[in-house]
MARZA-697280 format. One record per atom (N, C-alpha, C): residue in one letter; x, y negated, z. Coordinates in steps of 0.1 Angstrom, whole numbers, padded with zeros to 4 digits, always signed. Each point is the difference from the previous one (the first is absolute). Example, Ala and Ser with C-alpha at 12.3 -4.5 7.8 and 13.67 -1.06 7.14 Angstrom:
<sites>
A+0132+0057+0078
A-0009-0012+0000
A+0009-0012+0000
S-0004-0011-0007
S+0009-0011+0000
S-0008-0011+0008
</sites>
This chain:
<sites>
X-0726+0470-1107
X-0011-0007-0005
X+0002-0004-0015
X+0012-0004-0003
X+0003-0003-0014
X-0001+0012-0009
X+0005+0011+0004
X+0000+0012-0008
X-0014+0006-0001
X-0008-0001+0010
X-0014+0004+0000
X-0008-0008-0010
X+0001-0013+0001
X-0007-0009-0009
X+0004+0001-0014
X+0013+0002-0002
X+0005+0002-0014
X-0005+0013-0006
X-0003+0010+0008
X-0003+0013-0006
X-0015+0001-0003
X-0008-0009+0004
X-0014+0000-0004
X-0003-0007-0013
X-0005+0006-0010
X-0003-0007-0012
X-0009-0012+0002
X+0003-0010-0008
X-0007-0013+0003
X-0015+0001-0001
X-0005+0007-0010
X-0015+0001-0001
X-0006+0006+0012
X+0006+0010+0006
X-0005+0006+0012
X+0002-0009+0012
X+0011-0007+0001
X+0002-0009+0011
X-0010-0012+0000
X-0003-0004-0012
X-0009-0011-0002
X-0014+0004+0005
X-0004+0012-0003
X-0013+0004+0005
X+0000+0003+0015
X+0011+0006+0004
X+0001+0003+0015
X+0000-0012+0008
X+0005-0011-0005
X+0001-0012+0008
X-0013-0009+0000
X-0010+0005-0007
X-0013-0008-0001
X-0006-0003+0014
X+0000+0009+0009
X-0006-0003+0014
X+0009-0011+0007
X+0013+0002-0001
X+0010-0009+0006
X-0002-0014-0006
X-0001+0000-0014
X-0001-0013-0007
X-0013-0007+0004
X-0011+0008+0001
X-0013-0005+0004
X+0002-0007+0014
X+0007+0007+0009
X+0001-0006+0014
X+0009-0012+0000
X+0011+0000-0009
X+0010-0011+0001
X-0005-0012-0007
X-0006+0001-0012
X-0004-0012-0008
X-0015-0001-0002
X-0007+0009+0006
X-0015-0001+0000
X-0006+0003-0014
X+0008+0007-0008
X-0005+0004-0013
X+0008+0012-0005
X-0006+0009-0008
X+0008+0011-0005
X+0002+0000-0015
X-0006-0011-0006
X+0002-0001-0015
X+0004-0014-0003
X+0006-0002-0011
X+0004-0013-0005
X+0015-0003+0002
X+0005-0011-0005
X+0014-0003+0000
X+0006+0000+0014
X-0007-0006+0009
X+0006-0001+0014
X+0001+0014+0006
X-0010+0009-0002
X+0001+0014+0004
X+0012+0007-0006
X+0001-0002-0013
X+0011+0006-0008
X+0014-0004+0005
X+0001-0012+0005
X+0012-0006+0005
X+0005+0009+0012
X-0009+0004+0008
X+0004+0008+0012
X+0007+0013-0004
X-0007+0007-0009
X+0006+0013-0005
X+0013-0002-0008
X+0000-0011-0008
X+0012-0003-0008
X+0012-0003+0010
X-0002-0007+0010
X+0010-0004+0010
X+0005+0013+0007
X-0009+0008+0005
X+0004+0012+0007
X+0007+0010-0009
X-0003+0000-0012
X+0006+0009-0010
X+0014-0005-0004
X+0001-0013-0003
X+0013-0005-0005
X+0010-0003+0010
X-0004-0004+0012
X+0010-0004+0010
X+0010+0011+0004
X-0005+0012+0002
X+0010+0011+0003
X+0008+0004-0012
X-0005-0001-0012
X+0007+0002-0012
X+0012-0010-0001
X-0003-0012+0002
X+0010-0011-0001
X+0010+0002+0011
X-0005+0003+0012
X+0009+0002+0011
X+0011+0011-0002
X-0005+0011-0006
X+0009+0011-0003
X+0011-0004-0011
X-0004-0008-0010
X+0009-0005-0010
X+0010-0010+0006
X-0004-0008+0009
X+0009-0010+0007
X+0010+0008+0008
X-0005+0010+0008
X+0009+0008+0008
X+0010+0007-0009
X-0004+0005-0011
X+0010+0007-0009
X+0010-0010-0005
X-0004-0012-0004
X+0009-0011-0004
X+0010-0004+0010
X-0005-0001+0013
X+0009-0004+0011
X+0010+0012+0003
X-0004+0012-0001
X+0009+0011+0003
X+0011+0002-0010
X-0002-0006-0012
X+0010+0001-0011
X+0012-0010+0002
X-0002-0009+0010
X+0011-0009+0003
X+0011+0008+0006
X+0012-0001-0005
X+0011+0008+0005
X+0003-0003+0015
X+0002+0011+0007
X+0002-0001+0015
X+0014-0008+0002
X+0009+0002-0009
X+0013-0007+0002
X-0002-0015+0000
X-0009-0005-0008
X-0002-0014-0001
X-0006-0005+0013
X-0009+0008+0006
X-0006-0004+0013
X+0010+0001+0011
X+0008+0010-0001
X+0011+0002+0010
X+0010-0012+0000
X+0003-0004-0012
X+0009-0012-0002
X-0006-0012+0006
X-0013-0002-0002
X-0007-0012+0005
X+0000+0000+0016
X-0002+0012+0005
X+0001+0002+0015
X+0014-0003+0005
X+0010+0005-0006
X+0014-0003+0004
X+0003-0015+0000
X-0006-0007-0010
X+0003-0014-0001
X-0008-0008+0010
X-0008+0007+0008
X-0007-0007+0011
X-0014-0006-0004
X-0005+0004-0011
X-0013-0005-0004
X-0011+0005+0009
X-0010-0008+0004
X-0011+0004+0008
X-0009+0009-0008
X-0010+0006+0006
X-0009+0009-0007
X-0008-0008-0010
X-0004-0012+0003
X-0008-0009-0009
X+0009-0004-0012
X+0013-0003+0002
X+0009-0003-0011
X+0002+0012-0009
X+0001+0012+0006
X+0002+0012-0008
X-0012+0002-0009
X-0012-0002+0006
X-0012+0001-0009
X+0000-0010-0011
X+0002-0013+0003
X-0001-0010-0010
X+0012-0001-0009
X+0012+0003+0004
X+0012-0001-0008
X+0005+0013-0006
X-0005+0011+0005
X+0005+0013-0005
X-0012+0008-0006
X-0009+0004+0008
X-0011+0009-0004
X-0008-0006-0012
X-0005-0012+0002
X-0009-0006-0010
X+0007-0003-0013
X+0012-0006+0000
X+0007-0002-0013
X+0004+0013-0007
X+0004+0010+0008
X+0005+0012-0006
X-0012+0008-0005
X-0012-0001+0007
X-0011+0008-0004
X-0010-0007-0010
X+0004-0013-0003
X-0009-0008-0008
X-0005+0006-0013
X+0009+0006-0008
X-0005+0006-0013
X-0011+0011+0003
X+0003+0008+0010
X-0009+0011+0004
X-0013-0006+0005
X+0001-0011+0008
X-0013-0006+0005
X-0008-0006-0011
X+0006-0005-0010
X-0007-0006-0011
X-0007+0011-0008
X+0008+0011-0002
X-0006+0012-0007
X-0012+0006+0008
X+0002+0000+0013
X-0011+0005+0009
X-0012-0009-0001
X+0002-0013-0001
X-0012-0009-0001
X-0006+0002-0014
X+0008+0002-0010
X-0006+0002-0014
X-0008+0013+0000
X+0006+0011+0006
X-0008+0012+0000
X-0012-0001+0008
X+0000-0007+0011
X-0012-0001+0008
X-0011-0008-0007
X+0004-0010-0008
X-0010-0008-0007
X-0006+0009-0011
X+0008+0008-0007
X-0005+0009-0010
X-0010+0010+0006
X+0004+0006+0012
X-0009+0009+0007
X-0013-0007+0004
X+0001-0012+0004
X-0011-0008+0005
X-0010-0003-0012
X+0005-0002-0012
X-0008-0002-0011
X-0008+0013-0003
X+0006+0012+0001
X-0007+0012-0002
X-0010+0003+0011
X+0004-0003+0012
X-0010+0002+0011
X-0012-0010-0001
X+0003-0012-0004
X-0011-0010-0001
X-0009+0003-0011
X+0005+0007-0011
X-0009+0004-0010
X-0010+0011+0005
X+0006+0009+0009
X-0009+0010+0006
X-0009-0006+0010
X+0004-0011+0006
X-0009-0007+0010
X-0013-0005-0007
X+0001-0001-0013
X-0012-0005-0007
X-0012+0010+0002
X+0003+0012+0004
X-0011+0010+0002
X-0008-0003+0012
X+0006-0008+0010
X-0008-0004+0012
X-0003-0015-0001
X-0001-0005-0013
X-0003-0014-0001
X+0011-0009+0002
X+0012+0005-0001
X+0012-0009+0004
X+0003-0011-0010
X-0008+0000-0011
X+0002-0011-0009
X+0011+0003-0010
X+0004-0010-0008
X+0011+0001-0009
X-0003+0009-0012
X+0011+0004-0006
X+0000+0009-0012
X-0006+0013+0003
X+0002+0005+0012
X-0006+0013+0003
X-0015+0000+0000
X-0005-0011+0006
X-0015-0001+0000
X-0005-0002-0014
X+0006-0008-0008
X-0004-0002-0014
X+0000+0013-0008
X+0011+0008+0002
X+0001+0012-0007
X-0011+0010+0004
X-0002+0001+0013
X-0010+0009+0005
X-0014-0004-0003
X-0004-0013+0003
X-0014-0004-0002
X-0003-0001-0015
X+0008-0006-0008
X-0003-0003-0014
X+0006+0010-0010
X+0011+0006+0004
X+0006+0010-0009
X-0006+0014+0002
X+0001+0005+0013
X-0003+0014+0003
X-0016+0001+0001
X-0006-0008+0008
X-0014+0002+0002
X-0009-0003-0012
X+0005-0009-0008
X-0008-0004-0012
X+0006+0007-0013
X+0009+0009+0002
X+0006+0007-0011
X+0005-0009-0011
X+0007-0011+0004
X+0006-0009-0010
X+0015+0002+0000
X+0004+0009-0009
X+0014+0003-0001
X+0009-0011-0004
X-0005-0010-0007
X+0008-0012-0003
X+0004-0008+0013
X-0009-0001+0009
X+0004-0007+0013
X+0010+0008+0007
X-0002+0014+0000
X+0010+0008+0007
X+0014-0001-0006
X+0000+0000-0013
X+0013-0001-0007
X+0007-0014+0002
X-0008-0010-0001
X+0005-0014+0003
X+0005-0001+0014
X-0007+0005+0010
X+0004+0000+0014
X+0013+0008+0002
X+0001+0011-0006
X+0012+0008+0001
X+0012-0007-0006
X-0002-0006-0012
X+0011-0007-0007
X+0004-0012+0009
X-0009-0008+0006
X+0003-0011+0008
X+0008+0005+0012
X-0004+0011+0007
X+0007+0005+0011
X+0014+0004-0004
X+0002+0007-0011
X+0013+0005-0004
X+0009-0012-0003
X-0005-0010-0007
X+0008-0012-0004
X+0004-0007+0013
X-0009-0001+0010
X+0003-0007+0012
X+0011+0008+0008
X-0001+0013+0001
X+0010+0008+0007
X+0013-0001-0007
X+0000+0001-0013
X+0013-0001-0008
X+0006-0014+0002
X-0008-0011+0000
X+0005-0013+0002
X+0007-0001+0014
X-0007+0004+0010
X+0005+0000+0014
X+0013+0008+0001
X+0000+0012-0006
X+0012+0008+0001
X+0011-0007-0007
X-0002-0006-0012
X+0010-0007-0007
X+0006-0012+0008
X-0009-0008+0006
X+0004-0011+0009
X+0009+0005+0011
X-0005+0011+0007
X+0007+0006+0011
X+0014+0005-0004
X+0001+0006-0012
X+0013+0005-0005
X+0009-0012-0003
X-0005-0011-0005
X+0008-0011-0003
X+0006-0007+0013
X-0009+0000+0010
X+0004-0006+0013
X+0011+0008+0006
X-0002+0014+0000
X+0010+0009+0006
X+0013-0002-0008
X+0000+0000-0013
X+0012-0002-0008
X+0007-0013+0004
X-0008-0011+0001
X+0007-0013+0004
X+0006+0001+0014
X-0007+0006+0009
X+0006+0002+0014
X+0012+0008+0000
X+0000+0011-0008
X+0011+0009+0000
X+0013-0007-0006
X-0002-0010-0008
X+0012-0007-0006
X+0004-0013+0007
X-0005-0001+0012
X+0003-0013+0007
X+0014+0000+0005
</sites>
């Protein structure tokens, strides 16, 4: 399911989910409708990144925890999560960045936000200034989020 969902481009997934969204939230346009497709698109993406982060935990560390008699819950909380924390933070950062891009595309179905502003006022009204400002705001936002994520990962790595 994760690989299938990840392989469908978001714009196609968003349109394909319109009947399901209509059934689920009783509307196929607007911010609430966009939330359905955003969730279905980003949850598998984030899940795969989390899986990758957890797989990077050395098996020797897990084996040592088992030998010391830690329970499965303790292994998760005292070994997997602390060891995978930098990767989990990076996964969260990457997911937020992807979510920003997806949410901008969701503006095409009335999802609101900068995507809707860019589409309705920049593209449909041929106002290139609005398009440029929207792009600049999105780029600055993504760069800021990436910078914050990198700082947090660096701080966690040096603990």
